C-alpha positions in Angstrom: 17.0 27.2 8.9 18.7 26.7 5.5 16.6 25.3 2.6 18.5 23.4 0.1 18.8 25.1 -3.1 18.7 21.9 -5.6 17.0 18.5 -5.7 18.5 16.0 -3.1 20.7 13.0 -4.3 19.3 9.9 -5.4 20.6 8.4 -2.5 20.1 10.8 -0.3 16.3 10.6 -1.5 16.3 6.9 -1.2 18.3 6.8 2.5 15.3 9.2 3.6 12.9 6.5 2.3 14.4 3.7 3.8 14.4 5.5 7.3 10.6 5.5 7.1 10.2 2.3 6.0 12.6 1.4 9.3 10.8 3.4 11.4 7.3 2.2 10.2 8.9 -1.6 10.9 9.9 -1.2 14.3 6.3 0.0 15.2 4.5 -3.3 13.8 5.0 -5.3 17.2 3.1 -2.3 18.7 -0.4 -2.9 16.8 -3.5 -4.7 17.9 -4.2 -8.3 16.6 -6.2 -7.7 13.0 -9.5 -8.9 13.3 -9.7 -12.2 10.5 -11.8 -10.6 8.2 -9.2 -7.6 7.7 -6.4 -10.4 7.1 -7.0 -10.3 3.3 -6.3 -6.6 3.2 -3.5 -6.4 5.3 -1.8 -9.3 3.5 -2.4 -7.6 0.4 -1.0 -4.0 1.7 2.0 -5.7 2.6 2.8 -7.2 -0.6 1.9 -4.2 -2.4 4.4 -2.2 0.4 7.0 -5.4 -0.5 6.9 -4.8 -3.9 7.3 -1.0 -3.6 10.5 -0.8 -1.3 12.2 -3.1 -3.3 11.7 -1.4 -7.1 12.5 1.7 -5.4 15.7 0.4 -4.2 18.1 1.0 -7.0 21.8 2.1 -7.4 22.1 5.7 -8.7 22.6 5.9 -12.5 24.0 9.5 -12.6 21.0 10.6 -13.8 19.2 12.4 -11.8 15.7 12.5 -13.9 15.7 9.0 -14.7 16.7 7.9 -10.9 14.0 10.2 -10.1 11.5 8.5 -11.9 12.6 5.1 -11.6 12.1 5.5 -7.7 8.5 7.5 -8.2 7.3 4.6 -10.8 7.2 2.1 -8.1 5.8 4.6 -5.5 2.9 5.5 -7.2 2.4 1.8 -7.9 2.2 1.0 -4.4 -0.3 3.9 -4.1 -2.3 2.1 -6.6 -2.0 -1.3 -5.1 -3.3 -0.1 -2.1 -6.3 1.4 -3.5 -7.0 -1.4 -5.0 -6.7 -3.4 -2.4 -9.2 -0.7 -0.3 -11.6 -1.7 -3.5 -11.5 -5.5 -2.8 -11.6 -5.6 0.4 -12.8 -2.3 2.3 -16.3 -1.2 3.2 -19.0 0.3 1.7 -18.0 4.0 2.7 -18.5 6.0 -0.3 -15.5 8.7 0.5 -13.1 6.0 0.8 -14.2 4.6 -2.3 -14.1 7.2 -4.6 -11.0 8.1 -3.0 -9.3 4.8 -4.1 -10.8 5.2 -7.5 -9.4 8.7 -7.7 -5.6 7.7 -6.1 -5.6 4.8 -9.1 -6.5 7.1 -11.8 -4.0 10.1 -10.8 -1.2 7.9 -9.7 -1.7 6.4 -13.2 -1.7 9.4 -14.8 1.6 11.0 -12.6 3.4 7.8 -14.0 2.7 8.6 -17.8 3.6 11.9 -17.4 6.9 10.8 -15.8 7.4 8.6 -18.4 7.1 11.3 -21.0 8.8 13.4 -19.6 11.9 11.1 -20.2 11.0 10.3 -23.4 9.9 6.9 -22.4 6.9 4.9 -23.9 3.4 5.1 -22.0 2.2 2.1 -20.2 -0.6 0.0 -21.3 -4.3 1.6 -21.1 -5.4 0.5 -17.7 -9.2 -0.5 -16.7 -11.0 2.4 -14.7 -10.9 1.3 -11.1 -14.1 -0.1 -9.4 -15.1 -3.0 -7.1 -14.7 -6.1 -7.9 -18.1 -7.6 -8.7 -19.6 -4.3 -10.0 -21.1 -4.0 -13.1 -19.0 -1.6 -15.3 -20.7 1.5 -16.6 -22.2 1.3 -20.0 -19.8 2.4 -22.5 -22.0 4.9 -25.0 -20.3 5.9 -28.3 -20.1 9.9 -29.4 -21.4 10.6 -33.2 
């Protein structure tokens, strides 16, 4: 087996992403009908996937680093959007809720790191991920 010695060109990376999305779409008709309570989550998740796929479909710029970041930022934002949908509509499973919060935090950090690596400005600060309607933790000041 031969392993590539350099990163795949952006067009090849995009093709792999799109092929994966097409394969996933081919199986959509084979799933069971979603319970009514699951519909809001599925709708929000589908919208997040559509936004992510549209934002990742960029023409190559000629700068591999910028193309990588241009495709990875919406990919990471898609993960943030899906984790947020779970926090809004998921059960009270503490492990999944914590995992969704961690996904949001780590993906935001990675977006910031990628932008910094290119010398781009940081995104605006995001609030800590919590369940909608939940009380925010008290703010304490360090003296």
